[in-house]
BANUVEX-21159 format. One line per 10 residues: their letters; for each residue x, y, z of C-alpha. Coordinates in nm, 2 decimals, always signed. Example, Ala and Ser with C-alpha at 12.3 -4.5 7.8 and 13.67 -1.06 7.14 Angstrom:
// residues 2
as	+1.23,-0.45,+0.78 | +1.37,-0.11,+0.71 $
//
This chain:
// residues 283
mrvlitgadg	+0.95,+1.26,+0.35 | +1.10,+1.48,+0.08 | +1.44,+1.35,+0.03 | +1.70,+1.55,-0.16 | +1.97,+1.37,-0.30 | +2.29,+1.55,-0.42 | +2.48,+1.39,-0.75 | +2.15,+1.22,-0.80 | +2.28,+1.15,-1.17 | +2.60,+0.97,-1.08 $
flgrhlvpvl	+2.68,+0.61,-1.04 | +2.51,+0.56,-0.68 | +2.25,+0.81,-0.76 | +2.12,+0.61,-1.05 | +2.11,+0.31,-0.81 | +1.94,+0.47,-0.52 | +1.67,+0.70,-0.68 | +1.47,+0.44,-0.73 | +1.49,+0.27,-0.40 | +1.37,+0.57,-0.23 $
sghavicasr	+1.06,+0.59,-0.44 | +0.86,+0.57,-0.12 | +0.96,+0.92,-0.06 | +0.92,+1.21,-0.23 | +1.25,+1.22,-0.40 | +1.43,+1.54,-0.54 | +1.71,+1.50,-0.73 | +2.01,+1.76,-0.72 | +2.28,+1.77,-0.98 | +2.48,+1.96,-1.24 $
rpmhgvewrk	+2.31,+1.81,-1.53 | +1.94,+1.82,-1.58 | +1.75,+1.49,-1.50 | +1.41,+1.41,-1.66 | +1.11,+1.20,-1.55 | +1.20,+1.32,-1.16 | +1.18,+1.66,-0.97 | +1.53,+1.80,-1.00 | +1.71,+2.09,-0.89 | +2.02,+2.22,-1.04 $
mddlrgavdw	+2.32,+2.17,-0.81 | +2.63,+2.42,-0.90 | +2.97,+2.30,-0.92 | +3.11,+2.22,-0.53 | +3.46,+2.39,-0.63 | +3.24,+2.72,-0.60 | +2.96,+2.89,-0.42 | +2.64,+2.66,-0.38 | +2.31,+2.78,-0.29 | +2.22,+2.51,-0.05 $
dgllhdvdav	+1.93,+2.73,+0.12 | +1.77,+2.74,-0.23 | +1.86,+2.36,-0.28 | +1.71,+2.25,+0.10 | +1.38,+2.43,+0.06 | +1.10,+2.22,+0.16 | +1.33,+1.90,+0.23 | +1.28,+1.66,+0.52 | +1.62,+1.44,+0.45 | +1.94,+1.47,+0.29 $
vhlaniahqq	+2.16,+1.22,+0.11 | +2.50,+1.35,+0.00 | +2.63,+1.16,-0.25 | +2.80,+1.45,-0.46 | +3.19,+1.45,-0.44 | +3.51,+1.37,-0.61 | +3.65,+1.01,-0.59 | +3.74,+0.82,-0.89 | +3.97,+1.09,-1.08 | +4.27,+1.28,-1.04 $
asdddfervn	+4.25,+1.55,-0.84 | +4.44,+1.81,-0.64 | +4.47,+1.81,-0.25 | +4.31,+2.15,-0.27 | +3.98,+2.02,-0.47 | +3.96,+1.71,-0.25 | +3.94,+1.94,+0.04 | +3.72,+2.21,-0.15 | +3.48,+1.93,-0.27 | +3.46,+1.66,-0.03 $
hkataslcaa	+3.51,+1.84,+0.30 | +3.47,+2.22,+0.26 | +3.12,+2.18,+0.04 | +2.97,+1.94,+0.30 | +3.06,+2.16,+0.61 | +2.84,+2.43,+0.39 | +2.57,+2.19,+0.35 | +2.55,+2.09,+0.71 | +2.55,+2.46,+0.81 | +2.26,+2.53,+0.55 $
akrcgvrhlv	+2.08,+2.18,+0.68 | +2.10,+2.34,+1.03 | +1.96,+2.63,+0.92 | +1.68,+2.50,+0.72 | +1.57,+2.26,+0.99 | +1.66,+1.93,+0.77 | +1.56,+1.62,+1.01 | +1.82,+1.39,+0.87 | +2.13,+1.41,+0.68 | +2.29,+1.08,+0.56 $
yvssiyaqag	+2.65,+1.14,+0.47 | +2.83,+0.87,+0.24 | +3.16,+0.86,+0.32 | +3.40,+0.58,+0.22 | +3.58,+0.29,+0.38 | +3.89,+0.53,+0.26 | +3.79,+0.76,+0.54 | +3.93,+0.51,+0.79 | +4.16,+0.27,+0.61 | +4.44,+0.24,+0.34 $
hssprmltea	+4.39,-0.01,+0.02 | +4.48,-0.30,+0.26 | +4.43,-0.43,+0.66 | +4.56,-0.70,+0.81 | +4.27,-0.74,+1.05 | +3.90,-0.68,+0.98 | +3.79,-0.33,+0.99 | +3.50,-0.22,+1.20 | +3.33,+0.12,+1.31 | +3.54,+0.09,+1.66 $
dqpapinayg	+3.85,+0.15,+1.48 | +4.07,+0.43,+1.51 | +4.04,+0.63,+1.16 | +4.38,+0.62,+0.94 | +4.32,+0.76,+0.63 | +4.65,+0.72,+0.40 | +4.58,+0.96,+0.09 | +4.41,+1.30,+0.02 | +4.06,+1.14,-0.10 | +4.06,+0.97,+0.22 $
rsklaaerav	+4.15,+1.26,+0.44 | +3.89,+1.46,+0.28 | +3.60,+1.25,+0.35 | +3.70,+1.20,+0.72 | +3.72,+1.57,+0.75 | +3.38,+1.59,+0.62 | +3.26,+1.31,+0.86 | +3.40,+1.51,+1.12 | +3.20,+1.85,+1.01 | +2.88,+1.66,+0.99 $
aqsgvpftil	+2.94,+1.52,+1.34 | +2.98,+1.87,+1.49 | +2.71,+2.03,+1.27 | +2.43,+1.98,+1.53 | +2.21,+1.81,+1.22 | +2.06,+1.49,+1.32 | +2.30,+1.25,+1.06 | +2.41,+0.89,+0.99 | +2.75,+0.86,+0.82 | +2.79,+0.54,+0.61 $
rpvlvlgaga	+3.12,+0.40,+0.48 | +3.11,+0.18,+0.19 | +3.38,-0.04,+0.06 | +3.42,-0.08,-0.32 | +3.06,-0.07,-0.50 | +3.00,-0.29,-0.80 | +2.75,-0.27,-1.08 | +2.65,-0.12,-1.36 | +2.79,+0.22,-1.43 | +3.10,+0.20,-1.19 $
rgnagtlaal	+3.38,+0.35,-1.26 | +3.74,+0.36,-1.11 | +3.88,+0.03,-0.98 | +3.51,-0.12,-1.00 | +3.50,-0.01,-1.36 | +3.83,-0.21,-1.44 | +3.70,-0.55,-1.30 | +3.41,-0.51,-1.50 | +3.62,-0.41,-1.81 | +3.84,-0.76,-1.70 $
arlpiplplg	+3.55,-0.98,-1.67 | +3.43,-0.87,-2.02 | +3.77,-0.91,-2.16 | +3.70,-1.27,-2.42 | +4.02,-1.42,-2.26 | +4.13,-1.65,-1.98 | +4.27,-1.43,-1.66 | +4.53,-1.54,-1.40 | +4.34,-1.41,-1.12 | +4.31,-1.75,-0.97 $
siiarrsfle	+4.68,-1.67,-0.81 | +4.52,-1.39,-0.59 | +4.40,-1.58,-0.26 | +4.34,-1.24,-0.05 | +4.00,-1.19,+0.01 | +3.84,-0.85,+0.01 | +3.52,-0.68,+0.13 | +3.29,-0.56,-0.19 | +2.93,-0.41,-0.20 | +2.67,-0.49,-0.49 $
apdfatavat	+2.55,-0.11,-0.58 | +2.16,-0.20,-0.53 | +2.27,-0.32,-0.16 | +2.41,+0.01,-0.12 | +2.07,+0.18,-0.21 | +1.90,-0.07,+0.04 | +2.17,+0.10,+0.31 | +2.04,+0.44,+0.25 | +1.67,+0.34,+0.27 | +1.74,+0.13,+0.61 $
vlsdaraige	+1.91,+0.42,+0.77 | +1.63,+0.69,+0.66 | +1.35,+0.42,+0.79 | +1.50,+0.39,+1.17 | +1.56,+0.67,+1.41 | +1.80,+0.40,+1.57 | +2.06,+0.51,+1.29 | +2.05,+0.90,+1.41 | +2.41,+0.98,+1.53 | +2.57,+0.66,+1.37 $
tyivadrepr	+2.86,+0.56,+1.15 | +2.80,+0.24,+0.99 | +3.04,+0.02,+0.74 | +2.85,-0.09,+0.44 | +2.98,-0.42,+0.26 | +2.88,-0.76,+0.19 | +2.84,-1.04,+0.45 | +3.12,-1.24,+0.30 | +3.45,-1.10,+0.13 | +3.54,-1.25,-0.21 $
tigevvadmr	+3.87,-1.29,-0.41 | +3.94,-1.07,-0.71 | +3.91,-1.41,-0.89 | +3.57,-1.47,-0.72 | +3.43,-1.15,-0.85 | +3.53,-1.16,-1.19 | +3.40,-1.49,-1.22 | +3.04,-1.38,-1.08 | +3.06,-1.07,-1.32 | +3.09,-1.36,-1.63 $
aamgrranif	+2.85,-1.54,-1.47 | +2.60,-1.29,-1.49 | +2.71,-1.26,-1.87 | +2.63,-1.64,-1.89 | +3.00,-1.68,-1.97 | +3.23,-1.95,-1.77 | +3.46,-1.80,-1.52 | +3.77,-1.88,-1.76 | +3.99,-1.81,-1.46 | +4.31,-1.96,-1.38 $
slpgnslelg	+4.60,-1.96,-1.15 | +4.99,-1.91,-1.22 | +5.27,-2.08,-1.04 | +5.39,-1.98,-0.70 | +5.39,-1.57,-0.65 | +5.45,-1.51,-1.03 | +5.16,-1.27,-1.07 | +5.27,-1.08,-0.79 | +5.67,-1.06,-0.86 | +5.55,-0.98,-1.25 $
lkmigargiw	+5.35,-0.68,-1.14 | +5.62,-0.58,-0.89 | +5.88,-0.60,-1.14 | +5.69,-0.35,-1.37 | +5.64,-0.09,-1.11 | +5.28,-0.18,-1.01 | +5.36,-0.24,-0.66 | +5.03,-0.04,-0.55 | +4.82,-0.24,-0.83 | +4.93,-0.57,-0.62 $
ekigspcias	+4.85,-0.38,-0.28 | +4.52,-0.31,-0.42 | +4.42,-0.67,-0.54 | +4.65,-0.88,-0.37 | +4.63,-0.80,-0.01 | +4.33,-0.87,+0.19 | +4.11,-0.58,+0.34 | +3.77,-0.72,+0.49 | +3.55,-0.47,+0.65 | +3.24,-0.57,+0.89 $
pqkllalgws	+2.94,-0.51,+0.80 | +2.75,-0.66,+1.13 | +2.68,-0.34,+1.31 | +2.43,-0.24,+0.98 | +2.32,-0.59,+0.99 | +2.19,-0.55,+1.36 | +2.00,-0.25,+1.25 | +1.80,-0.46,+1.01 | +1.96,-0.39,+0.67 | +1.98,-0.74,+0.45 $
psr	+2.21,-0.72,+0.15 | +2.17,-0.99,-0.11 | +2.53,-1.13,-0.06 $
//
């Protein structure tokens, strides 16, 4: 197939493009990309020539969005929701045969959950980013274009930003870290496995009309993630525990309750539905 990837020059796109080498890949981004077939994509805050981008395209993987940065509610709405709805309308006009929309677990839940998340849960996003991604999901589902929706959890890998980038920065520090105090397990996803998830749903007609959580098979603690990153660098884990709940209390005392919720509370998402389709992640 001729597959257009929007936001192909971003973190996820750089991992995805080589994995789809069995297809004719067209990269769409605001900045030029070399060594690939490239089409210029306008700023999603304004008008976009989607028809031009979708000329002679069989499938689309829509990655472009606002995620790991400060943005107004209006920007989230315009870029993540309205621009996706416009893409869907153009895809319908242009006869696109498959639209893979890369949403987020935040379209379904907040930073933590007392029980395992599955696709059967009623979505309950807690912030503007999550609400904009859920609104985009609904626009995709109502567009009449054959679609698949992916909800990845936090993606780890080279070039990651946001929370994943913070974990990578912690792993690079040449000091012991008190992350052994954090016992909550959370779902993560390696970037190469995200890419194979996209390849899996593109190649299987059973994925049409479905929504899939994308996550490693086994959840990990923050300390285990940082230890794994350090091991990949050829370094010792150097992770230790503080007495009792002193790390939690310390963060809350300095006004970092939100940070504790992101790292100290469980958030496990089940990938079983996607595994049943034949996806085989590395972890």
